[in-house]
VODOTOR-218815 format. One line per field, with one value per residue (C-alpha): residue number from 1; residue in one letter; x negated, y negated, z negated. Coordinates in Angstrom, 3 decimals, padded with zeros to 6 digits, always signed. Layout:
resi	[NUM|...]
resn	[a|...]
X	[X|...]
Y	[Y|...]
Z	[Z|...]
//
This chain:
resi	[1|2|3|4|5|6|7|8|9|10|11|12|13|14|15|16|17|18|19|20|21|22|23|24|25|26|27|28|29|30|31|32|33|34|35|36|37|38|39|40|41|42|43|44|45|46|47|48|49|50|51|52|53|54|55|56|57|58|59|60|61|62|63|64|65|66|67|68|69|70|71|72|73|74|75|76|77|78|79|80|81|82|83|84|85|86|87|88|89|90|91|92|93|94|95|96|97|98|99|100|101|102|103|104|105|106|107|108|109|110|111|112|113|114|115|116|117|118|119|120|121|122|123|124|125|126|127|128|129|130|131|132|133|134|135|136|137|138|139|140|141|142|143|144|145|146|147|148|149|150|151|152|153|154|155|156|157|158|159|160|161|162|163|164|165|166|167|168|169|170|171|172|173|174|175|176|177|178|179|180|181|182|183|184|185|186|187|188|189|190|191|192|193|194|195|196|197|198|199|200|201|202|203|204|205|206|207|208|209|210|211|212|213|214|215|216|217|218|219|220|221|222|223|224|225|226|227|228|229|230|231|232|233|234|235|236|237|238|239|240|241|242|243|244|245|246|247|248|249|250|251|252|253|254|255|256|257|258|259|260|261|262|263|264|265|266|267|268|269|270|271|272|273|274|275|276|277|278|279|280|281|282|283|284|285|286|287|288|289|290|291|292|293|294|295|296|297|298|299|300|301|302|303]
resn	[x|x|x|x|x|x|x|x|x|x|x|x|x|x|x|x|x|x|x|x|x|x|x|x|x|x|x|x|x|x|x|x|x|x|x|x|x|x|x|x|x|x|x|x|x|x|x|x|x|x|x|x|x|x|x|x|x|x|x|x|x|x|x|x|x|x|x|x|x|x|x|x|x|x|x|x|x|x|x|x|x|x|x|x|x|x|x|x|x|x|x|x|x|x|x|x|x|x|x|x|x|x|x|x|x|x|x|x|x|x|x|x|x|x|x|x|x|x|x|x|x|x|x|x|x|x|x|x|x|x|x|x|x|x|x|x|x|x|x|x|x|x|x|x|x|x|x|x|x|x|x|x|x|x|x|x|x|x|x|x|x|x|x|x|x|x|x|x|x|x|x|x|x|x|x|x|x|x|x|x|x|x|x|x|x|x|x|x|x|x|x|x|x|x|x|x|x|x|x|x|x|x|x|x|x|x|x|x|x|x|x|x|x|x|x|x|x|x|x|x|x|x|x|x|x|x|x|x|x|x|x|x|x|x|x|x|x|x|x|x|x|x|x|x|x|x|x|x|x|x|x|x|x|x|x|x|x|x|x|x|x|x|x|x|x|x|x|x|x|x|x|x|x|x|x|x|x|x|x|x|x|x|x|x|x|x|x|x|x|x|x|x|x|x|x|x|x|x|x|x|x|x|x]
X	[-203.907|-200.610|-199.652|-200.202|-203.656|-204.532|-203.315|-205.669|-208.602|-207.777|-207.547|-211.351|-214.508|-215.587|-213.726|-214.945|-213.773|-216.230|-216.566|-215.452|-218.228|-217.872|-220.327|-221.702|-218.467|-216.373|-215.076|-214.769|-218.031|-216.934|-220.338|-221.839|-218.806|-219.098|-222.771|-221.921|-219.438|-221.870|-224.480|-222.025|-220.380|-223.189|-223.630|-220.804|-217.619|-214.560|-212.535|-213.097|-210.533|-210.562|-209.189|-208.712|-209.148|-212.949|-212.550|-210.719|-207.429|-205.747|-207.802|-207.391|-205.180|-202.561|-204.792|-207.843|-206.169|-205.719|-209.251|-210.680|-208.766|-209.544|-213.243|-213.310|-211.563|-213.799|-216.971|-216.217|-214.980|-213.083|-215.989|-213.957|-210.379|-209.824|-207.108|-205.839|-204.770|-201.352|-199.560|-197.892|-194.297|-192.335|-192.126|-195.813|-196.712|-194.534|-196.031|-199.572|-198.798|-197.424|-200.453|-202.767|-200.882|-201.147|-204.894|-205.448|-205.745|-205.112|-203.185|-201.977|-202.977|-199.999|-201.403|-199.249|-196.823|-198.877|-197.335|-193.606|-192.464|-189.955|-188.184|-189.490|-186.451|-187.229|-190.823|-189.656|-187.421|-190.386|-192.481|-189.661|-189.238|-192.935|-193.057|-190.067|-191.708|-194.586|-195.379|-198.722|-199.400|-198.988|-200.835|-199.170|-201.502|-200.155|-201.858|-200.881|-197.260|-196.750|-196.138|-194.058|-192.754|-192.428|-188.682|-189.166|-192.066|-190.016|-187.187|-189.640|-191.288|-187.911|-186.910|-190.307|-192.144|-195.065|-195.714|-198.663|-200.823|-200.848|-203.755|-203.946|-205.464|-203.751|-205.527|-202.451|-203.290|-199.789|-198.292|-200.911|-200.386|-196.618|-196.840|-199.252|-197.059|-193.834|-195.135|-197.444|-199.125|-196.635|-199.149|-202.885|-204.117|-206.859|-208.563|-208.690|-209.900|-212.795|-216.207|-214.315|-217.385|-217.005|-213.563|-214.178|-214.750|-211.613|-209.522|-210.846|-209.673|-206.193|-206.073|-207.295|-210.597|-210.918|-211.809|-212.993|-216.481|-217.168|-220.926|-221.048|-221.228|-224.800|-226.122|-224.508|-227.079|-226.499|-222.711|-222.935|-225.428|-222.999|-220.023|-221.848|-223.156|-219.642|-218.273|-221.010|-220.594|-224.130|-223.628|-227.320|-227.208|-223.845|-224.773|-228.137|-226.508|-223.789|-226.350|-228.875|-226.656|-222.875|-222.298|-224.737|-222.990|-219.642|-221.105|-222.236|-218.892|-217.016|-218.866|-216.531|-212.956|-212.981|-216.509|-215.423|-215.567|-218.249|-220.733|-220.361|-220.986|-224.002|-225.297|-225.102|-227.342|-229.896|-230.267|-230.650|-227.107|-225.454|-221.736|-221.645|-219.982|-216.696|-213.773|-212.046|-210.597|-213.348|-216.793|-220.244|-222.620|-224.930|-228.696|-229.198|-226.545|-228.097|-231.391|-229.779|-228.083|-231.380|-233.058|-230.395|-230.547|-234.335|-234.491|-232.427|-234.987|-234.370|-230.838]
Y	[-232.272|-232.693|-230.395|-233.244|-233.927|-230.230|-230.158|-233.052|-231.153|-228.052|-229.893|-230.052|-228.412|-224.882|-222.662|-219.550|-216.644|-215.833|-212.183|-211.184|-209.960|-206.562|-204.985|-201.431|-200.087|-201.890|-204.537|-208.221|-209.974|-213.536|-215.095|-213.769|-214.910|-218.436|-218.526|-217.462|-220.283|-222.811|-221.649|-221.815|-225.171|-227.496|-225.766|-227.669|-225.626|-227.895|-225.377|-221.987|-219.197|-217.285|-213.750|-213.680|-210.728|-210.810|-211.272|-207.918|-209.412|-206.140|-204.311|-206.806|-205.952|-208.324|-208.998|-209.735|-212.008|-215.144|-214.651|-214.793|-217.973|-219.613|-218.803|-220.267|-223.483|-224.011|-223.259|-225.614|-228.455|-230.143|-230.391|-228.640|-227.317|-223.767|-221.947|-218.783|-215.662|-214.178|-211.339|-207.940|-207.568|-210.803|-210.703|-210.003|-212.785|-215.242|-214.215|-214.633|-217.934|-219.304|-218.001|-219.680|-222.954|-222.605|-221.950|-225.120|-223.868|-226.451|-224.242|-220.742|-218.494|-216.199|-212.825|-210.169|-207.998|-204.978|-201.591|-202.091|-203.005|-205.816|-208.041|-211.517|-212.904|-210.744|-211.914|-215.522|-215.010|-213.622|-216.694|-219.067|-217.451|-217.881|-221.473|-222.406|-220.899|-223.412|-227.060|-226.241|-226.324|-222.902|-221.460|-218.388|-215.724|-214.042|-210.682|-207.018|-206.676|-210.475|-211.549|-214.677|-216.138|-219.838|-219.918|-218.546|-220.918|-223.921|-223.002|-222.401|-225.775|-227.479|-225.593|-225.720|-229.039|-227.425|-224.984|-226.847|-224.310|-221.361|-218.916|-216.445|-213.005|-211.293|-212.671|-212.773|-215.753|-216.095|-216.186|-218.593|-221.029|-220.765|-221.578|-224.444|-225.978|-225.513|-226.783|-229.568|-231.395|-230.176|-227.529|-227.200|-224.315|-221.894|-219.092|-215.968|-213.039|-210.988|-212.502|-215.604|-217.204|-214.861|-216.329|-219.889|-221.416|-219.890|-220.945|-224.478|-224.612|-223.606|-226.455|-224.443|-226.089|-224.689|-221.165|-219.240|-217.787|-214.563|-214.719|-218.005|-215.655|-214.592|-216.790|-220.168|-222.209|-220.166|-220.381|-224.176|-224.383|-222.475|-224.580|-227.888|-226.712|-225.684|-229.056|-230.876|-228.832|-227.431|-224.279|-223.366|-222.968|-221.201|-218.792|-218.034|-217.239|-215.188|-213.094|-212.630|-212.388|-212.477|-209.973|-207.435|-207.999|-207.184|-203.974|-203.011|-204.060|-201.816|-198.712|-198.293|-199.113|-201.949|-202.938|-206.559|-206.724|-204.066|-205.688|-209.072|-207.584|-205.783|-209.076|-210.662|-207.926|-208.511|-212.200|-211.495|-212.445|-209.090|-208.925|-205.268|-202.463|-202.659|-200.996|-197.892|-197.294|-199.351|-197.804|-199.388|-199.333|-196.358|-196.813|-196.871|-199.552|-201.583|-201.445|-202.731|-205.559|-206.432|-206.839|-209.265|-211.313|-211.452|-212.747|-215.788|-217.023|-218.729|-219.792]
Z	[+070.176|+072.003|+074.879|+077.352|+075.928|+076.238|+079.826|+080.613|+079.083|+081.086|+084.393|+084.803|+083.489|+082.761|+080.251|+078.446|+076.321|+073.510|+072.641|+069.149|+066.835|+065.148|+062.713|+062.857|+061.330|+063.902|+061.438|+062.309|+061.505|+060.748|+060.011|+063.254|+065.218|+063.740|+064.671|+068.216|+068.632|+067.202|+069.774|+072.684|+071.860|+073.033|+076.395|+078.059|+078.206|+077.980|+075.903|+074.271|+074.039|+070.730|+070.688|+074.439|+076.770|+076.559|+072.845|+072.668|+071.480|+072.296|+069.631|+066.758|+063.782|+062.477|+059.446|+061.578|+064.098|+061.881|+060.529|+064.074|+064.884|+061.543|+061.918|+065.427|+064.396|+061.387|+063.361|+066.249|+064.016|+066.861|+069.254|+071.946|+071.844|+070.610|+072.517|+070.871|+072.712|+071.841|+073.569|+073.393|+072.273|+072.058|+068.284|+067.976|+070.396|+068.469|+065.134|+066.445|+068.144|+064.881|+062.963|+065.512|+065.078|+061.279|+061.531|+063.524|+067.107|+069.835|+072.277|+073.108|+076.008|+076.412|+077.448|+079.173|+077.306|+078.339|+079.134|+079.590|+083.088|+083.225|+085.755|+086.462|+084.634|+081.590|+081.578|+081.869|+078.822|+076.922|+077.843|+076.854|+073.426|+072.677|+073.940|+071.766|+068.693|+068.521|+069.184|+070.794|+074.504|+076.121|+079.143|+080.660|+082.091|+085.233|+085.069|+084.864|+083.847|+083.874|+087.444|+087.324|+090.585|+091.508|+090.747|+087.217|+086.536|+087.698|+085.309|+082.482|+083.101|+082.820|+079.661|+077.871|+077.881|+076.054|+078.885|+080.332|+082.125|+084.514|+084.638|+087.532|+087.021|+089.947|+093.000|+095.267|+097.496|+098.887|+095.377|+094.073|+096.951|+096.554|+092.860|+093.373|+096.090|+094.067|+090.767|+091.913|+089.045|+086.417|+085.234|+084.849|+086.993|+085.929|+087.803|+085.654|+087.692|+086.214|+087.132|+088.256|+089.828|+092.821|+093.572|+092.388|+095.853|+097.284|+094.294|+094.475|+098.101|+096.884|+094.377|+091.374|+090.406|+086.853|+085.831|+082.830|+082.791|+080.916|+081.595|+079.637|+076.664|+077.479|+080.297|+079.561|+081.466|+084.607|+084.163|+083.956|+086.839|+089.059|+088.020|+088.564|+091.959|+092.983|+091.882|+093.815|+096.986|+096.575|+098.670|+098.574|+094.769|+094.603|+097.415|+095.800|+092.449|+094.085|+095.996|+093.211|+090.137|+090.387|+093.217|+091.735|+088.423|+090.007|+091.398|+087.909|+086.374|+088.809|+087.595|+084.607|+083.541|+081.034|+081.884|+082.389|+078.566|+077.888|+080.276|+078.577|+075.130|+076.553|+077.874|+074.452|+073.114|+075.876|+074.956|+071.247|+070.258|+070.027|+069.089|+068.166|+070.111|+071.939|+070.190|+071.531|+074.029|+075.711|+076.079|+076.082|+079.020|+079.539|+079.028|+082.787|+083.209|+080.394|+082.284|+085.457|+083.584|+081.853|+085.233|+086.404|+083.213|+083.082|+086.622|+085.636|+083.109|+079.725|+078.878]
//
């Protein structure tokens, strides 16, 4: 898939980040991960992100990373694009991006460089180095330490033809509008805040119609129902799901740091498709929190 073809795919539809399966010892469970992707693929997401934030990319070893990407590519068999997460130090991000390309991924989601603070120009240089290291289409994720401004994105777009997407995980409306107006149709734009459904209507109004759904991991029918209702302007359905599921879910998510991932893994257990525990430093939900999540999921009905 060429970068331009990937950009076209990412310009519409619902995206999702599958969780990564670990066994009781915390090791990557490839067979279970493959089965998870095979279950998710027919539900209607237009692309899946392997080893993304919800997939605990930050906890994967260098030996595990290519196995996760290879397993995803082989399980999906081209039914939808597999976009691989890559991030951290520039050298590490380049090495992982190249491994993902070698394993057959269709694109790269460039995650933040994590702890070290850096200027916007320094971050832009980091992005350019990764883009130049592969032929795949690259989506840059503005989140945390990565806070690119319109001027840096414009220069990157000129220097890197394979930079085809921008994913926002900051929620700065002024910045997002400025980027959208400056860059026009040069990039595909993705909403990437945790529990993105809560922000989806506002982002659509800003010209960002696509977002990634974490709850697709355990309630895929509901995730698709919400997306289709949003696309159709069915406010009654979107408001009902916001009131009865997504907003209570946000309240539960906000009870613990890192729960944006922990809650999703807990949800997979509740629907009989458990992915194992989260890895440290994340922590799993408490029994009381699991009970609250179970009530929300049960009220939705079969998925």
